[in-house]
PDB file of N, CA, C, O and CB in Angstrom:
ATOM      1  N   MET A   1      58.900   0.815  36.365  1.00  0.00           N
ATOM      2  CA  MET A   1      57.831   1.532  37.028  1.00  0.00           C
ATOM      3  C   MET A   1      56.527   1.243  36.314  1.00  0.00           C
ATOM      4  O   MET A   1      56.457   1.320  35.087  1.00  0.00           O
ATOM      5  CB  MET A   1      58.116   3.044  37.066  1.00  0.00           C
ATOM      6  N   CYS A   2      55.503   0.913  37.065  1.00  0.00           N
ATOM      7  CA  CYS A   2      54.182   0.638  36.497  1.00  0.00           C
ATOM      8  C   CYS A   2      53.385   1.930  36.416  1.00  0.00           C
ATOM      9  O   CYS A   2      53.463   2.783  37.301  1.00  0.00           O
ATOM     10  CB  CYS A   2      53.423  -0.418  37.340  1.00  0.00           C
ATOM     11  N   GLN A   3      52.625   2.058  35.349  1.00  0.00           N
ATOM     12  CA  GLN A   3      51.791   3.236  35.178  1.00  0.00           C
ATOM     13  C   GLN A   3      50.427   2.787  34.705  1.00  0.00           C
ATOM     14  O   GLN A   3      50.311   1.948  33.811  1.00  0.00           O
ATOM     15  CB  GLN A   3      52.424   4.243  34.181  1.00  0.00           C
ATOM     16  N   PHE A   4      49.400   3.346  35.306  1.00  0.00           N
ATOM     17  CA  PHE A   4      48.034   3.061  34.896  1.00  0.00           C
ATOM     18  C   PHE A   4      47.573   4.160  33.951  1.00  0.00           C
ATOM     19  O   PHE A   4      47.837   5.340  34.185  1.00  0.00           O
ATOM     20  CB  PHE A   4      47.088   2.946  36.126  1.00  0.00           C
ATOM     21  N   VAL A   5      46.896   3.776  32.902  1.00  0.00           N
ATOM     22  CA  VAL A   5      46.295   4.724  31.978  1.00  0.00           C
ATOM     23  C   VAL A   5      44.810   4.396  31.911  1.00  0.00           C
ATOM     24  O   VAL A   5      44.447   3.228  31.767  1.00  0.00           O
ATOM     25  CB  VAL A   5      46.970   4.664  30.554  1.00  0.00           C
ATOM     26  N   PRO A   6      43.944   5.399  32.012  1.00  0.00           N
ATOM     27  CA  PRO A   6      42.505   5.122  31.936  1.00  0.00           C
ATOM     28  C   PRO A   6      42.137   4.481  30.600  1.00  0.00           C
ATOM     29  O   PRO A   6      42.603   4.897  29.539  1.00  0.00           O
ATOM     30  CB  PRO A   6      41.700   6.414  32.137  1.00  0.00           C
ATOM     31  N   CYS A   7      41.295   3.466  30.681  1.00  0.00           N
ATOM     32  CA  CYS A   7      40.795   2.758  29.505  1.00  0.00           C
ATOM     33  C   CYS A   7      39.279   2.861  29.486  1.00  0.00           C
ATOM     34  O   CYS A   7      38.634   2.706  30.523  1.00  0.00           O
ATOM     35  CB  CYS A   7      41.253   1.266  29.502  1.00  0.00           C
ATOM     36  N   GLU A   8      38.711   3.118  28.327  1.00  0.00           N
ATOM     37  CA  GLU A   8      37.247   3.201  28.208  1.00  0.00           C
ATOM     38  C   GLU A   8      36.677   1.826  27.876  1.00  0.00           C
ATOM     39  O   GLU A   8      37.213   1.103  27.036  1.00  0.00           O
ATOM     40  CB  GLU A   8      36.836   4.235  27.120  1.00  0.00           C
ATOM     41  N   VAL A   9      35.584   1.478  28.548  1.00  0.00           N
ATOM     42  CA  VAL A   9      34.909   0.206  28.310  1.00  0.00           C
ATOM     43  C   VAL A   9      34.087   0.318  27.028  1.00  0.00           C
ATOM     44  O   VAL A   9      33.214   1.178  26.907  1.00  0.00           O
ATOM     45  CB  VAL A   9      34.004  -0.186  29.521  1.00  0.00           C
ATOM     46  N   VAL A  10      34.381  -0.562  26.079  1.00  0.00           N
ATOM     47  CA  VAL A  10      33.683  -0.606  24.801  1.00  0.00           C
ATOM     48  C   VAL A  10      32.543  -1.619  24.855  1.00  0.00           C
ATOM     49  O   VAL A  10      31.478  -1.400  24.279  1.00  0.00           O
ATOM     50  CB  VAL A  10      34.659  -0.955  23.662  1.00  0.00           C
ATOM     51  N   GLU A  11      32.779  -2.735  25.556  1.00  0.00           N
ATOM     52  CA  GLU A  11      31.791  -3.823  25.621  1.00  0.00           C
ATOM     53  C   GLU A  11      32.050  -4.639  26.874  1.00  0.00           C
ATOM     54  O   GLU A  11      33.199  -4.840  27.265  1.00  0.00           O
ATOM     55  CB  GLU A  11      31.852  -4.730  24.347  1.00  0.00           C
ATOM     56  N   VAL A  12      30.977  -5.111  27.503  1.00  0.00           N
ATOM     57  CA  VAL A  12      31.089  -5.981  28.675  1.00  0.00           C
ATOM     58  C   VAL A  12      30.487  -7.329  28.325  1.00  0.00           C
ATOM     59  O   VAL A  12      29.380  -7.412  27.794  1.00  0.00           O
ATOM     60  CB  VAL A  12      30.381  -5.358  29.921  1.00  0.00           C
ATOM     61  N   LYS A  13      31.235  -8.392  28.633  1.00  0.00           N
ATOM     62  CA  LYS A  13      30.765  -9.746  28.364  1.00  0.00           C
ATOM     63  C   LYS A  13      31.201 -10.624  29.526  1.00  0.00           C
ATOM     64  O   LYS A  13      32.386 -10.917  29.684  1.00  0.00           O
ATOM     65  CB  LYS A  13      31.318 -10.291  26.999  1.00  0.00           C
ATOM     66  N   ASP A  14      30.241 -11.041  30.335  1.00  0.00           N
ATOM     67  CA  ASP A  14      30.503 -11.837  31.532  1.00  0.00           C
ATOM     68  C   ASP A  14      31.463 -11.076  32.456  1.00  0.00           C
ATOM     69  O   ASP A  14      31.171  -9.944  32.840  1.00  0.00           O
ATOM     70  CB  ASP A  14      31.092 -13.229  31.151  1.00  0.00           C
ATOM     71  N   GLN A  15      32.585 -11.671  32.812  1.00  0.00           N
ATOM     72  CA  GLN A  15      33.563 -11.046  33.709  1.00  0.00           C
ATOM     73  C   GLN A  15      34.684 -10.326  32.964  1.00  0.00           C
ATOM     74  O   GLN A  15      35.698  -9.968  33.563  1.00  0.00           O
ATOM     75  CB  GLN A  15      34.160 -12.090  34.621  1.00  0.00           C
ATOM     76  N   TRP A  16      34.508 -10.115  31.670  1.00  0.00           N
ATOM     77  CA  TRP A  16      35.538  -9.474  30.850  1.00  0.00           C
ATOM     78  C   TRP A  16      34.967  -8.259  30.131  1.00  0.00           C
ATOM     79  O   TRP A  16      33.783  -8.213  29.800  1.00  0.00           O
ATOM     80  CB  TRP A  16      36.119 -10.471  29.830  1.00  0.00           C
ATOM     81  N   ALA A  17      35.828  -7.281  29.897  1.00  0.00           N
ATOM     82  CA  ALA A  17      35.431  -6.102  29.134  1.00  0.00           C
ATOM     83  C   ALA A  17      36.406  -5.905  27.984  1.00  0.00           C
ATOM     84  O   ALA A  17      37.604  -6.156  28.118  1.00  0.00           O
ATOM     85  CB  ALA A  17      35.381  -4.840  30.038  1.00  0.00           C
ATOM     86  N   LEU A  18      35.881  -5.455  26.862  1.00  0.00           N
ATOM     87  CA  LEU A  18      36.720  -4.968  25.784  1.00  0.00           C
ATOM     88  C   LEU A  18      36.973  -3.507  26.119  1.00  0.00           C
ATOM     89  O   LEU A  18      36.029  -2.726  26.247  1.00  0.00           O
ATOM     90  CB  LEU A  18      36.046  -5.159  24.347  1.00  0.00           C
ATOM     91  N   ILE A  19      38.240  -3.131  26.262  1.00  0.00           N
ATOM     92  CA  ILE A  19      38.589  -1.780  26.673  1.00  0.00           C
ATOM     93  C   ILE A  19      39.484  -1.128  25.629  1.00  0.00           C
ATOM     94  O   ILE A  19      40.226  -1.803  24.914  1.00  0.00           O
ATOM     95  CB  ILE A  19      39.282  -1.791  28.043  1.00  0.00           C
ATOM     96  N   SER A  20      39.400   0.190  25.555  1.00  0.00           N
ATOM     97  CA  SER A  20      40.127   0.928  24.533  1.00  0.00           C
ATOM     98  C   SER A  20      40.949   2.037  25.173  1.00  0.00           C
ATOM     99  O   SER A  20      40.469   2.758  26.047  1.00  0.00           O
ATOM    100  CB  SER A  20      39.160   1.508  23.491  1.00  0.00           C
ATOM    101  N   THR A  21      42.190   2.162  24.726  1.00  0.00           N
ATOM    102  CA  THR A  21      43.041   3.271  25.117  1.00  0.00           C
ATOM    103  C   THR A  21      43.993   3.574  23.974  1.00  0.00           C
ATOM    104  O   THR A  21      44.593   2.663  23.403  1.00  0.00           O
ATOM    105  CB  THR A  21      43.818   2.953  26.422  1.00  0.00           C
ATOM    106  N   HIS A  22      44.132   4.832  23.640  1.00  0.00           N
ATOM    107  CA  HIS A  22      45.031   5.254  22.559  1.00  0.00           C
ATOM    108  C   HIS A  22      44.762   4.474  21.266  1.00  0.00           C
ATOM    109  O   HIS A  22      45.702   4.071  20.581  1.00  0.00           O
ATOM    110  CB  HIS A  22      46.495   5.069  22.985  1.00  0.00           C
ATOM    111  N   ALA A  23      43.510   4.266  20.938  1.00  0.00           N
ATOM    112  CA  ALA A  23      43.116   3.547  19.715  1.00  0.00           C
ATOM    113  C   ALA A  23      43.603   2.101  19.700  1.00  0.00           C
ATOM    114  O   ALA A  23      43.752   1.507  18.632  1.00  0.00           O
ATOM    115  CB  ALA A  23      43.654   4.271  18.492  1.00  0.00           C
ATOM    116  N   HIS A  24      43.850   1.538  20.870  1.00  0.00           N
ATOM    117  CA  HIS A  24      44.258   0.142  20.999  1.00  0.00           C
ATOM    118  C   HIS A  24      43.219  -0.570  21.860  1.00  0.00           C
ATOM    119  O   HIS A  24      42.914  -0.111  22.961  1.00  0.00           O
ATOM    120  CB  HIS A  24      45.697   0.017  21.620  1.00  0.00           C
ATOM    121  N   ASN A  25      42.676  -1.672  21.380  1.00  0.00           N
ATOM    122  CA  ASN A  25      41.688  -2.437  22.136  1.00  0.00           C
ATOM    123  C   ASN A  25      42.313  -3.686  22.732  1.00  0.00           C
ATOM    124  O   ASN A  25      43.146  -4.336  22.100  1.00  0.00           O
ATOM    125  CB  ASN A  25      40.504  -2.815  21.245  1.00  0.00           C
ATOM    126  N   HIS A  26      41.906  -4.021  23.958  1.00  0.00           N
ATOM    127  CA  HIS A  26      42.319  -5.273  24.583  1.00  0.00           C
ATOM    128  C   HIS A  26      41.298  -5.648  25.643  1.00  0.00           C
ATOM    129  O   HIS A  26      40.328  -4.921  25.862  1.00  0.00           O
ATOM    130  CB  HIS A  26      43.743  -5.153  25.201  1.00  0.00           C
ATOM    131  N   ARG A  27      41.511  -6.780  26.302  1.00  0.00           N
ATOM    132  CA  ARG A  27      40.557  -7.269  27.292  1.00  0.00           C
ATOM    133  C   ARG A  27      41.014  -6.925  28.697  1.00  0.00           C
ATOM    134  O   ARG A  27      42.208  -6.830  28.982  1.00  0.00           O
ATOM    135  CB  ARG A  27      40.367  -8.778  27.155  1.00  0.00           C
ATOM    136  N   GLY A  28      40.032  -6.742  29.565  1.00  0.00           N
ATOM    137  CA  GLY A  28      40.329  -6.525  30.974  1.00  0.00           C
ATOM    138  C   GLY A  28      39.378  -7.364  31.821  1.00  0.00           C
ATOM    139  O   GLY A  28      38.173  -7.388  31.569  1.00  0.00           O
ATOM    140  N   TYR A  29      39.914  -8.042  32.814  1.00  0.00           N
ATOM    141  CA  TYR A  29      39.114  -8.878  33.710  1.00  0.00           C
ATOM    142  C   TYR A  29      38.430  -7.996  34.753  1.00  0.00           C
ATOM    143  O   TYR A  29      39.070  -7.131  35.351  1.00  0.00           O
ATOM    144  CB  TYR A  29      39.999  -9.958  34.399  1.00  0.00           C
ATOM    145  N   LEU A  30      37.139  -8.209  34.972  1.00  0.00           N
ATOM    146  CA  LEU A  30      36.326  -7.355  35.834  1.00  0.00           C
ATOM    147  C   LEU A  30      36.017  -7.956  37.196  1.00  0.00           C
ATOM    148  O   LEU A  30      35.153  -7.439  37.904  1.00  0.00           O
ATOM    149  CB  LEU A  30      35.051  -7.034  35.148  1.00  0.00           C
ATOM    150  N   GLY A  31      36.686  -9.021  37.583  1.00  0.00           N
ATOM    151  CA  GLY A  31      36.363  -9.741  38.816  1.00  0.00           C
ATOM    152  C   GLY A  31      36.429  -8.920  40.091  1.00  0.00           C
ATOM    153  O   GLY A  31      35.777  -9.275  41.073  1.00  0.00           O
ATOM    154  N   LEU A  32      37.197  -7.830  40.112  1.00  0.00           N
ATOM    155  CA  LEU A  32      37.320  -7.004  41.313  1.00  0.00           C
ATOM    156  C   LEU A  32      36.310  -5.865  41.380  1.00  0.00           C
ATOM    157  O   LEU A  32      36.183  -5.210  42.415  1.00  0.00           O
ATOM    158  CB  LEU A  32      38.701  -6.439  41.392  1.00  0.00           C
ATOM    159  N   LEU A  33      35.591  -5.625  40.285  1.00  0.00           N
ATOM    160  CA  LEU A  33      34.705  -4.466  40.208  1.00  0.00           C
ATOM    161  C   LEU A  33      33.252  -4.880  40.027  1.00  0.00           C
ATOM    162  O   LEU A  33      32.958  -5.971  39.538  1.00  0.00           O
ATOM    163  CB  LEU A  33      35.128  -3.556  39.066  1.00  0.00           C
ATOM    164  N   LYS A  34      32.346  -3.989  40.430  1.00  0.00           N
ATOM    165  CA  LYS A  34      30.912  -4.233  40.275  1.00  0.00           C
ATOM    166  C   LYS A  34      30.303  -3.164  39.377  1.00  0.00           C
ATOM    167  O   LYS A  34      30.790  -2.036  39.308  1.00  0.00           O
ATOM    168  CB  LYS A  34      30.202  -4.253  41.652  1.00  0.00           C
ATOM    169  N   ASN A  35      29.244  -3.537  38.700  1.00  0.00           N
ATOM    170  CA  ASN A  35      28.431  -2.610  37.907  1.00  0.00           C
ATOM    171  C   ASN A  35      29.223  -1.853  36.847  1.00  0.00           C
ATOM    172  O   ASN A  35      29.027  -0.651  36.669  1.00  0.00           O
ATOM    173  CB  ASN A  35      27.765  -1.624  38.817  1.00  0.00           C
ATOM    174  N   VAL A  36      30.105  -2.538  36.150  1.00  0.00           N
ATOM    175  CA  VAL A  36      30.844  -1.920  35.050  1.00  0.00           C
ATOM    176  C   VAL A  36      29.975  -1.964  33.806  1.00  0.00           C
ATOM    177  O   VAL A  36      29.377  -2.991  33.487  1.00  0.00           O
ATOM    178  CB  VAL A  36      32.209  -2.639  34.805  1.00  0.00           C
ATOM    179  N   LYS A  37      29.911  -0.823  33.099  1.00  0.00           N
ATOM    180  CA  LYS A  37      29.089  -0.767  31.890  1.00  0.00           C
ATOM    181  C   LYS A  37      29.839  -0.038  30.778  1.00  0.00           C
ATOM    182  O   LYS A  37      30.849   0.624  31.020  1.00  0.00           O
ATOM    183  CB  LYS A  37      27.740  -0.069  32.179  1.00  0.00           C
ATOM    184  N   THR A  38      29.335  -0.170  29.578  1.00  0.00           N
ATOM    185  CA  THR A  38      29.915   0.497  28.424  1.00  0.00           C
ATOM    186  C   THR A  38      30.003   2.001  28.688  1.00  0.00           C
ATOM    187  O   THR A  38      29.051   2.614  29.172  1.00  0.00           O
ATOM    188  CB  THR A  38      29.083   0.211  27.152  1.00  0.00           C
ATOM    189  N   GLY A  39      31.161   2.587  28.361  1.00  0.00           N
ATOM    190  CA  GLY A  39      31.371   4.018  28.566  1.00  0.00           C
ATOM    191  C   GLY A  39      32.099   4.353  29.848  1.00  0.00           C
ATOM    192  O   GLY A  39      32.600   5.467  29.999  1.00  0.00           O
ATOM    193  N   ASP A  40      32.168   3.396  30.789  1.00  0.00           N
ATOM    194  CA  ASP A  40      32.920   3.620  32.024  1.00  0.00           C
ATOM    195  C   ASP A  40      34.412   3.681  31.705  1.00  0.00           C
ATOM    196  O   ASP A  40      34.863   3.169  30.681  1.00  0.00           O
ATOM    197  CB  ASP A  40      32.627   2.501  33.065  1.00  0.00           C
ATOM    198  N   TYR A  41      35.165   4.315  32.597  1.00  0.00           N
ATOM    199  CA  TYR A  41      36.621   4.339  32.493  1.00  0.00           C
ATOM    200  C   TYR A  41      37.211   3.530  33.634  1.00  0.00           C
ATOM    201  O   TYR A  41      36.784   3.647  34.782  1.00  0.00           O
ATOM    202  CB  TYR A  41      37.163   5.794  32.512  1.00  0.00           C
ATOM    203  N   LEU A  42      38.202   2.705  33.301  1.00  0.00           N
ATOM    204  CA  LEU A  42      38.835   1.825  34.269  1.00  0.00           C
ATOM    205  C   LEU A  42      40.342   2.061  34.289  1.00  0.00           C
ATOM    206  O   LEU A  42      40.943   2.456  33.290  1.00  0.00           O
ATOM    207  CB  LEU A  42      38.523   0.356  33.948  1.00  0.00           C
ATOM    208  N   LEU A  43      40.931   1.808  35.451  1.00  0.00           N
ATOM    209  CA  LEU A  43      42.380   1.700  35.539  1.00  0.00           C
ATOM    210  C   LEU A  43      42.685   0.218  35.472  1.00  0.00           C
ATOM    211  O   LEU A  43      42.160  -0.565  36.265  1.00  0.00           O
ATOM    212  CB  LEU A  43      42.958   2.369  36.858  1.00  0.00           C
ATOM    213  N   VAL A  44      43.525  -0.171  34.536  1.00  0.00           N
ATOM    214  CA  VAL A  44      43.810  -1.579  34.266  1.00  0.00           C
ATOM    215  C   VAL A  44      45.310  -1.816  34.366  1.00  0.00           C
ATOM    216  O   VAL A  44      46.111  -1.039  33.847  1.00  0.00           O
ATOM    217  CB  VAL A  44      43.280  -1.998  32.867  1.00  0.00           C
ATOM    218  N   HIS A  45      45.676  -2.897  35.038  1.00  0.00           N
ATOM    219  CA  HIS A  45      47.083  -3.310  35.129  1.00  0.00           C
ATOM    220  C   HIS A  45      47.179  -4.715  34.564  1.00  0.00           C
ATOM    221  O   HIS A  45      46.559  -5.642  35.086  1.00  0.00           O
ATOM    222  CB  HIS A  45      47.620  -3.253  36.616  1.00  0.00           C
ATOM    223  N   GLY A  46      47.946  -4.876  33.510  1.00  0.00           N
ATOM    224  CA  GLY A  46      47.958  -6.163  32.812  1.00  0.00           C
ATOM    225  C   GLY A  46      46.583  -6.380  32.211  1.00  0.00           C
ATOM    226  O   GLY A  46      46.118  -5.567  31.413  1.00  0.00           O
ATOM    227  N   ASP A  47      45.937  -7.454  32.581  1.00  0.00           N
ATOM    228  CA  ASP A  47      44.568  -7.722  32.138  1.00  0.00           C
ATOM    229  C   ASP A  47      43.554  -7.548  33.264  1.00  0.00           C
ATOM    230  O   ASP A  47      42.396  -7.933  33.101  1.00  0.00           O
ATOM    231  CB  ASP A  47      44.470  -9.130  31.574  1.00  0.00           C
ATOM    232  N   MET A  48      43.952  -6.981  34.395  1.00  0.00           N
ATOM    233  CA  MET A  48      43.090  -6.876  35.574  1.00  0.00           C
ATOM    234  C   MET A  48      42.599  -5.446  35.760  1.00  0.00           C
ATOM    235  O   MET A  48      43.401  -4.529  35.936  1.00  0.00           O
ATOM    236  CB  MET A  48      43.835  -7.346  36.830  1.00  0.00           C
ATOM    237  N   ALA A  49      41.275  -5.256  35.723  1.00  0.00           N
ATOM    238  CA  ALA A  49      40.690  -3.949  36.021  1.00  0.00           C
ATOM    239  C   ALA A  49      40.763  -3.743  37.533  1.00  0.00           C
ATOM    240  O   ALA A  49      40.230  -4.541  38.303  1.00  0.00           O
ATOM    241  CB  ALA A  49      39.201  -3.846  35.499  1.00  0.00           C
ATOM    242  N   ILE A  50      41.429  -2.666  37.948  1.00  0.00           N
ATOM    243  CA  ILE A  50      41.698  -2.409  39.358  1.00  0.00           C
ATOM    244  C   ILE A  50      40.689  -1.453  39.968  1.00  0.00           C
ATOM    245  O   ILE A  50      40.277  -1.633  41.114  1.00  0.00           O
ATOM    246  CB  ILE A  50      43.091  -1.854  39.529  1.00  0.00           C
ATOM    247  N   ASN A  51      40.282  -0.426  39.203  1.00  0.00           N
ATOM    248  CA  ASN A  51      39.418   0.607  39.759  1.00  0.00           C
ATOM    249  C   ASN A  51      38.636   1.281  38.646  1.00  0.00           C
ATOM    250  O   ASN A  51      39.080   1.325  37.498  1.00  0.00           O
ATOM    251  CB  ASN A  51      40.239   1.643  40.546  1.00  0.00           C
ATOM    252  N   LYS A  52      37.473   1.804  38.991  1.00  0.00           N
ATOM    253  CA  LYS A  52      36.672   2.585  38.060  1.00  0.00           C
ATOM    254  C   LYS A  52      36.846   4.059  38.434  1.00  0.00           C
ATOM    255  O   LYS A  52      36.797   4.406  39.613  1.00  0.00           O
ATOM    256  CB  LYS A  52      35.154   2.151  38.095  1.00  0.00           C
ATOM    257  N   ILE A  53      37.049   4.932  37.430  1.00  0.00           N
ATOM    258  CA  ILE A  53      37.187   6.356  37.701  1.00  0.00           C
ATOM    259  C   ILE A  53      36.179   7.134  36.865  1.00  0.00           C
ATOM    260  O   ILE A  53      35.683   6.634  35.855  1.00  0.00           O
ATOM    261  CB  ILE A  53      38.627   6.837  37.409  1.00  0.00           C
ATOM    262  N   ASP A  54      35.879   8.357  37.287  1.00  0.00           N
ATOM    263  CA  ASP A  54      34.879   9.128  36.541  1.00  0.00           C
ATOM    264  C   ASP A  54      35.479   9.710  35.265  1.00  0.00           C
ATOM    265  O   ASP A  54      36.696   9.841  35.130  1.00  0.00           O
ATOM    266  CB  ASP A  54      34.307  10.255  37.417  1.00  0.00           C
ATOM    267  N   ARG A  55      34.609  10.050  34.351  1.00  0.00           N
ATOM    268  CA  ARG A  55      34.998  10.515  33.016  1.00  0.00           C
ATOM    269  C   ARG A  55      35.894  11.757  33.075  1.00  0.00           C
ATOM    270  O   ARG A  55      36.886  11.829  32.349  1.00  0.00           O
ATOM    271  CB  ARG A  55      33.752  10.819  32.187  1.00  0.00           C
ATOM    272  N   ASP A  56      35.563  12.735  33.926  1.00  0.00           N
ATOM    273  CA  ASP A  56      36.360  13.965  34.013  1.00  0.00           C
ATOM    274  C   ASP A  56      37.799  13.673  34.430  1.00  0.00           C
ATOM    275  O   ASP A  56      38.742  14.221  33.857  1.00  0.00           O
ATOM    276  CB  ASP A  56      35.721  14.941  35.005  1.00  0.00           C
ATOM    277  N   GLU A  57      37.962  12.809  35.429  1.00  0.00           N
ATOM    278  CA  GLU A  57      39.310  12.446  35.887  1.00  0.00           C
ATOM    279  C   GLU A  57      40.069  11.711  34.778  1.00  0.00           C
ATOM    280  O   GLU A  57      41.244  11.984  34.533  1.00  0.00           O
ATOM    281  CB  GLU A  57      39.234  11.564  37.165  1.00  0.00           C
ATOM    282  N   ALA A  58      39.386  10.778  34.113  1.00  0.00           N
ATOM    283  CA  ALA A  58      40.020  10.023  33.029  1.00  0.00           C
ATOM    284  C   ALA A  58      40.473  10.955  31.908  1.00  0.00           C
ATOM    285  O   ALA A  58      41.590  10.824  31.406  1.00  0.00           O
ATOM    286  CB  ALA A  58      39.054   8.961  32.476  1.00  0.00           C
ATOM    287  N   GLU A  59      39.619  11.888  31.515  1.00  0.00           N
ATOM    288  CA  GLU A  59      39.966  12.812  30.435  1.00  0.00           C
ATOM    289  C   GLU A  59      41.133  13.714  30.825  1.00  0.00           C
ATOM    290  O   GLU A  59      41.983  14.023  29.990  1.00  0.00           O
ATOM    291  CB  GLU A  59      38.754  13.662  30.057  1.00  0.00           C
ATOM    292  N   THR A  60      41.180  14.138  32.090  1.00  0.00           N
ATOM    293  CA  THR A  60      42.294  14.956  32.564  1.00  0.00           C
ATOM    294  C   THR A  60      43.601  14.175  32.493  1.00  0.00           C
ATOM    295  O   THR A  60      44.605  14.683  31.992  1.00  0.00           O
ATOM    296  CB  THR A  60      42.038  15.436  34.001  1.00  0.00           C
ATOM    297  N   VAL A  61      43.591  12.949  32.991  1.00  0.00           N
ATOM    298  CA  VAL A  61      44.804  12.118  32.961  1.00  0.00           C
ATOM    299  C   VAL A  61      45.242  11.859  31.522  1.00  0.00           C
ATOM    300  O   VAL A  61      46.428  11.959  31.208  1.00  0.00           O
ATOM    301  CB  VAL A  61      44.564  10.776  33.692  1.00  0.00           C
ATOM    302  N   LEU A  62      44.301  11.528  30.655  1.00  0.00           N
ATOM    303  CA  LEU A  62      44.647  11.257  29.258  1.00  0.00           C
ATOM    304  C   LEU A  62      45.203  12.503  28.572  1.00  0.00           C
ATOM    305  O   LEU A  62      46.147  12.410  27.786  1.00  0.00           O
ATOM    306  CB  LEU A  62      43.421  10.744  28.497  1.00  0.00           C
ATOM    307  N   ARG A  63      44.633  13.649  28.860  1.00  0.00           N
ATOM    308  CA  ARG A  63      45.116  14.895  28.267  1.00  0.00           C
ATOM    309  C   ARG A  63      46.556  15.185  28.713  1.00  0.00           C
ATOM    310  O   ARG A  63      47.377  15.636  27.914  1.00  0.00           O
ATOM    311  CB  ARG A  63      44.188  16.069  28.654  1.00  0.00           C
ATOM    312  N   LEU A  64      46.854  14.927  29.978  1.00  0.00           N
ATOM    313  CA  LEU A  64      48.192  15.199  30.515  1.00  0.00           C
ATOM    314  C   LEU A  64      49.232  14.178  30.051  1.00  0.00           C
ATOM    315  O   LEU A  64      50.391  14.532  29.829  1.00  0.00           O
ATOM    316  CB  LEU A  64      48.143  15.217  32.032  1.00  0.00           C
ATOM    317  N   THR A  65      48.827  12.923  29.904  1.00  0.00           N
ATOM    318  CA  THR A  65      49.794  11.874  29.576  1.00  0.00           C
ATOM    319  C   THR A  65      49.943  11.659  28.070  1.00  0.00           C
ATOM    320  O   THR A  65      50.934  11.077  27.628  1.00  0.00           O
ATOM    321  CB  THR A  65      49.383  10.576  30.234  1.00  0.00           C
ATOM    322  N   CYS A  66      48.991  12.111  27.291  1.00  0.00           N
ATOM    323  CA  CYS A  66      49.023  11.839  25.850  1.00  0.00           C
ATOM    324  C   CYS A  66      49.264  13.094  25.038  1.00  0.00           C
ATOM    325  O   CYS A  66      49.117  13.078  23.816  1.00  0.00           O
ATOM    326  CB  CYS A  66      47.727  11.194  25.409  1.00  0.00           C
ATOM    327  N   ALA A  67      49.623  14.152  25.677  1.00  0.00           N
ATOM    328  CA  ALA A  67      49.822  15.423  24.952  1.00  0.00           C
ATOM    329  C   ALA A  67      51.081  15.400  24.124  1.00  0.00           C
ATOM    330  O   ALA A  67      51.398  16.384  23.455  1.00  0.00           O
ATOM    331  CB  ALA A  67      49.879  16.593  25.925  1.00  0.00           C
TER     332      ALA A  67
END
């Protein structure tokens, strides 16, 4: 079963973002999304950013899944 966890954008460089979740950093490809900036939260599957979500929703999901 696949599960998406919100990742915070730390840095944007061209079509890639450095993203952070659970104190783990990795890259996410931004080709499907527009106007991604530092501080945004993304749903990422593998290395592909699928959707951008608002901070409140991301914090709620993280609180429920990481408790």
